[in-house]
N, C-alpha and C positions, 0 to 999 in steps of 0.2 A: 532564556535558558543557556544560550550559547555566548551571550555577551558578558554575563556576570555570574554564571552558574558553575557547576562542577566541571563542565567540559571546556570552560573558557581558556584554561591553561594549555589545552591541546591545539588551539587554533594557531595556524601559521599565517604569514603575511598573505599567502594565496587564499586561505579561507576568509580572512578579513576583507580582502579586496572583493571577493565574490559576495560576501555578506552585504557590503555597502551597495554594490552595483545592483544586486538582485532586489534588495529592499526598495530601492528607488524605482525599479522597473515594474514589479508586479503589484499593480493597483487595480481597483475595480474598473477604472477608466481603461487600462490596458486590456482587461478581459473583455469589456464591452466592445472594444475595437475589433477583436478577433472572433467574435461569436457570429454564428449564422443568422441569429435573430435574438431579441431580448430573451434571456434565460435559455438560449439555445446552445448547441454544441460548438466546440472550436472548429474553425474552418481548417481545411487541409493545409493551407499555406502557413498556418501558425507554427508548424514544426520547423520549417525552414527559417522563420523569423527567430525562433528560440535558438537555433543553431548559430545563426548569424550574430546573435548577441552573446554567445558564449555560455549557454545554459544546457548544452547537451554533453553527455559523456563526462560529467563532472567527476565522477568517482573512478573512472577508468584509468589504467596506467597510461602515461604519456606515450610510451612506445607503441600503443595501440590506438592513438588518436585522441585519447582523453586528456583530462587536466590533472590527473594524478592526485586528486584531493580525497580519495577514498570515501568510506562510509560517512565520515564526519562532513565531507563536502556535500553529500546527499542530505544530511540533516540541516546544514546551513541553507541549502536551496529550499528544503521543505519549509523552514521557518519563514523565508521570504515569500514563498508561494501562498502562505496563509493570508498575506496581505491582499490577495485578489478576492478573498471572501467567498470562494466556491471551491470546495474540496476536490472537485473533479479534476482540475488541472494538476494537482499534486498526485492524485492516483494515476493519471495518464502518464505523467513523467516518471513515476516510480516503475511502472510497467515497462516503459521504453528503456530507461537508463539502468535499472537495477535487476530486472528479470530478463528481458530479451538480450541485452548486451552481455549479461553474466553467462547465459547459456552459451553464447558464442565465444566469449573469452576463455571459458573453461573447457570448450570442445577440443577433442583430440585432433579433429580434422581442420588443419589450418586453412585449407582451401575454402571450406564452408565459412569460416570466420572472415576470411578476406573477401568473400563474395558479398556478405551482408553487413558486416559491422561498419564499414565506412559510410554506407548509406544511412544507417540508423543514427550515427553521430552527426551526420550532415543534415538530418531532418528530411532527407529525400525519401526515406522509407519510414513507415510507422508500423509498430509491432503490437501484437496482442498476445495474451496468454489464455489459452482455451482450456479450462479445467472442469467446469461444472457440468456433469451429465444430467439429463432430465430426471433420472432416478438410478438407484443401484441395479435395477433390473434392465436398464438400457445403457450399458457401458459403451463407450467409444472403443472400437476394436480395429486392429490392423494385422495383416498377414503378409508374410514375405513370399513374393512370387518372383523367383530368379533375382534379377538385379533391381527389382522394384518392390515397393511396399504399397499395399492397397488399404486405404483408410475408409472406415464407415462410422457414422455417428453424428451427433449434434451436441453443441455446447451452448449453455445458457448464461446470460448475465456477463458477457465477455466485455471487459473494459477496452475501449478503442476498437471494438469488434467491427463496427461499420466503416471506420476510417482506415483501418490497418491494411497494409500491403503484405505483411508477413505474419503468419500465425504459428505460435509455438503450442502444439497440441499434445495434451497428455492422453495416452491411449494404452490399451492392453495389446502389446505386440507379441504375437505368437505365444500368448498366455502369460506374459510378464510385462511389468510397467515400462513405459518408454516415453520420450519426448520427441516429437517430430517437427521439423521446420517445414511449413507448407506455405507456398506463395498463394495469395488470395486469387490470383489470376488463373490458377490451375483448374482445369475442367472438373466440375463436380463440387466446387466450393461455392456456397451461396449464403448470403445474409438473408435470413428469412423473417427476422423481426428486429426492429429497433425500439427499445422500450421507452416508455414515458415515465420518468422517475420523479420522486419527491425532492431529492437533493442531489448533489454532485452532478448537476445538469450540464456543466461545461464539458464533460466527457461523455461520449455515447456509450451505452451498454446494449449489446445486441445478442441475438441468437445466430450462431453460425453453423451451417450444416455441411457435412462432408459425405458425399454420396459416391462411393467407389472411386475416391481420389487416388491417383497413382503418382507417387513421387519416387525419386531415386533412393536406393538404400542408404546412400551417403547423407540423406536428409535426416536420418535418425541422429539427433543431437546427443541423446543419452538413453541408455537402456538398463535393464534390471541388474541388480547386484549391489554390493556395498557402495561402489562408486556412485551409482545412480541415486541411492538413498542419501548419501552425504551431500551431493550436489543439490538435490531437491530440498533438503533441510536447510542448506546454506541460503539458497535463493529465497525460500519462503520465510525464513527467520529474518532476513534483512528487510523483506517487504513488510512483515508484521511489526518490526521495530519502527519503521518509518511511519506506518499507520498509527501506532501508539503515539508517536511524536506529533503527527497531524492532529490527533484528538487533544493532546496537551496544548498545542498552539491555539486551537479553537477555544478550549476551556479557559485559557489565560485571557484571551481577548474578551470572552463573554463575561468572565468574572469581573474584569475591569469595568465593562459597560454596566452590568447590573448593579455593582456596588455604587457607582456614581448615580445611577438612576434612583435607587432607594434612599440616597441621602437627600435628594431634591424633591422627592414625592412625599406628600404628607397624608396621613390617615389618622382620624381621631385627634387631631391637634399635635401630632408628633411625626417625625420623619418615619417613613415606612421601614427603613433599616434599623430604627431604634427599638422597634418592637422585639422582645426577646426571641420569639419564635423565628423571626426572619434573621436576626443577628446570629443565632445559633446555627441556622441552616447555612448561612454564608461562611461562617467560621469552619464548618465541616468541609465546605467546598475548598476553602483555602488550604486546609490540611491535606485534602486529596490532591491538590495541585502540587504541594511539596513532595508527596509520595510519588506522584507521576514523574516529577523531575528527577528525583533520586533513582527511581527504577529505570528510566531511560538511560541515564548516565551509566549506571551499573551494567545494563544490558549491552551498551555500546562497548564498554571496556571488556566485557566477556567475549563478545563477538570478535573484536579485533585481536584478542589474545588467542583465538582459535579454540575456545572451549565449547563444550556441548551445551547449547542454550535453548533447544527446541521447546521444552515444556515451560521454562522460565519466561521466554518471550511470548508464548501463547498466553500465559497468565497475565503478563504485562499488557498485552494488546487488549485482553478482556477487561482488565481493570481500568485502563485509561479511557477506553471507549465507553464503558458502562458508566463511569463517574461523570464523564463529560455530558453524556446523555441525561443523567440525573440533574445536572446543573441546568441544562437547557429547558427541561420540564419546569424546574423551579423558576427560572428566569421568565419564561412566558407567563406563568401564573402571577409573578410579581408585577409584571407590566399591565396586568388587568386585561381589559378589552383590547388594548393596543397590542398585546402579546399574541393575539390571534389574527392580526392583520399581516399580509405578506411583506410589508415594508418594515416589520419589526426586526431589529437585529437579533433578538432572541429566537424568533421563529426561524429566521434564515439560518442561524447557527444550528438549530435543532435539525433542520433539513439536511445540512451537511453531515452532521453526526449520525443520523439514521443511515446514511449511505455507508459510513465506515463500519457499521455493525456487520455487514456481510462481506466487505472487502478483505481480501487476504484470508478468507475463511470466516464463517459465521461465528457469532459469539458462542453458540452451542458447540461448534467444532473446537473452539479454544478451550472450553470447559472439559470437553471429552479428552483432549490431549493432556490437560492437567490431571484429570482423574486417572488416566492410564499411567501417567508417571507416578502418581501417589500409590497406585495399586502395586506397581512394580517395586517401588521402594519398600512397601510393607512386606511383600513376599521375600525380598532379600533379607530384611531384618528378622523374619521368622525362619529363614532357612537354617538347617542344622550347621553347626560350626565344624570346620575341619580341624586337623591336628594342631594347626598353628593358631586356632581361635578365630580365624576369619570366616565369615559366612560363605557357604558354597553357592554356586550358581552364577 
């Protein structure tokens, strides 16, 4: 997508250098070296190795310790990370580089940024984003008590949750949404469960509990209002765009694999791919891949132009992840019995893609965002016109 696609003209020498270096670096052998066990999580020291090799802070401005390659740099890195064949490492890097660092870069409190950002870029600190409450009836809440904020709640399915040193926690602070930076070492913070997952196993996902945790009021990174909403939308839209790209990279590799497989496998005296039912299914997958690539390029251009893209990127994330999952189901079936063995490339890809269904917001959440957008547009179209003929509202 980035070498000969729509975005190739956007690449600078810095992007191309990163592209070459990262593609050579991120291989299954590299991943095996840094895992705690076969199919286990990344070891804590991995982050310092990533920093030492120049893969941290890729999108950050140079004056803040980054490489100044922007969102396109994050896409270049994501394409290379797909070579490790476990989507967990990409998700972990997205959280560290594009969510945690972004909260600090856009924070008004420079002291807070200076306190944590260098450690994140150096790999000395690992961050997580704590968003998912057990249910809507059990929200994470915080109250202001003098110069401190007291936090109560628990968050589920937190990427990097077990490894992280620094948690960015979404909470209802004094009745309004906010984001708090909480050090894991703070009394009252506990990891209560590390989940055993089907896919994206190179990154841990954990439940983190906050029981009467006290932090300084300055640790509130963002709070309610238009500013909070805009920052939240920016952070999550970037994350969802990168996840859509992750799904595309997996889809592309899987389509290449299964296309080669069905050419060499015969059934009833002809190649498996020559049967019309299979040829048509793979042709649909190729069409979906073209749509994914065009959608990612369009979303990137929209985001970098500063436009409002929340529903469009939610739709894109849904489409890319959904269609890549559909191809994974088809590919495992086409491999026959081999497709249900754990060493099958198709089943491995399926596992990674299942993990992307909930990352950055579930597929149901993506559809809900899209539906809300459609409903609002319909209401505007039906609103009575003003004197100048423009819709009111």
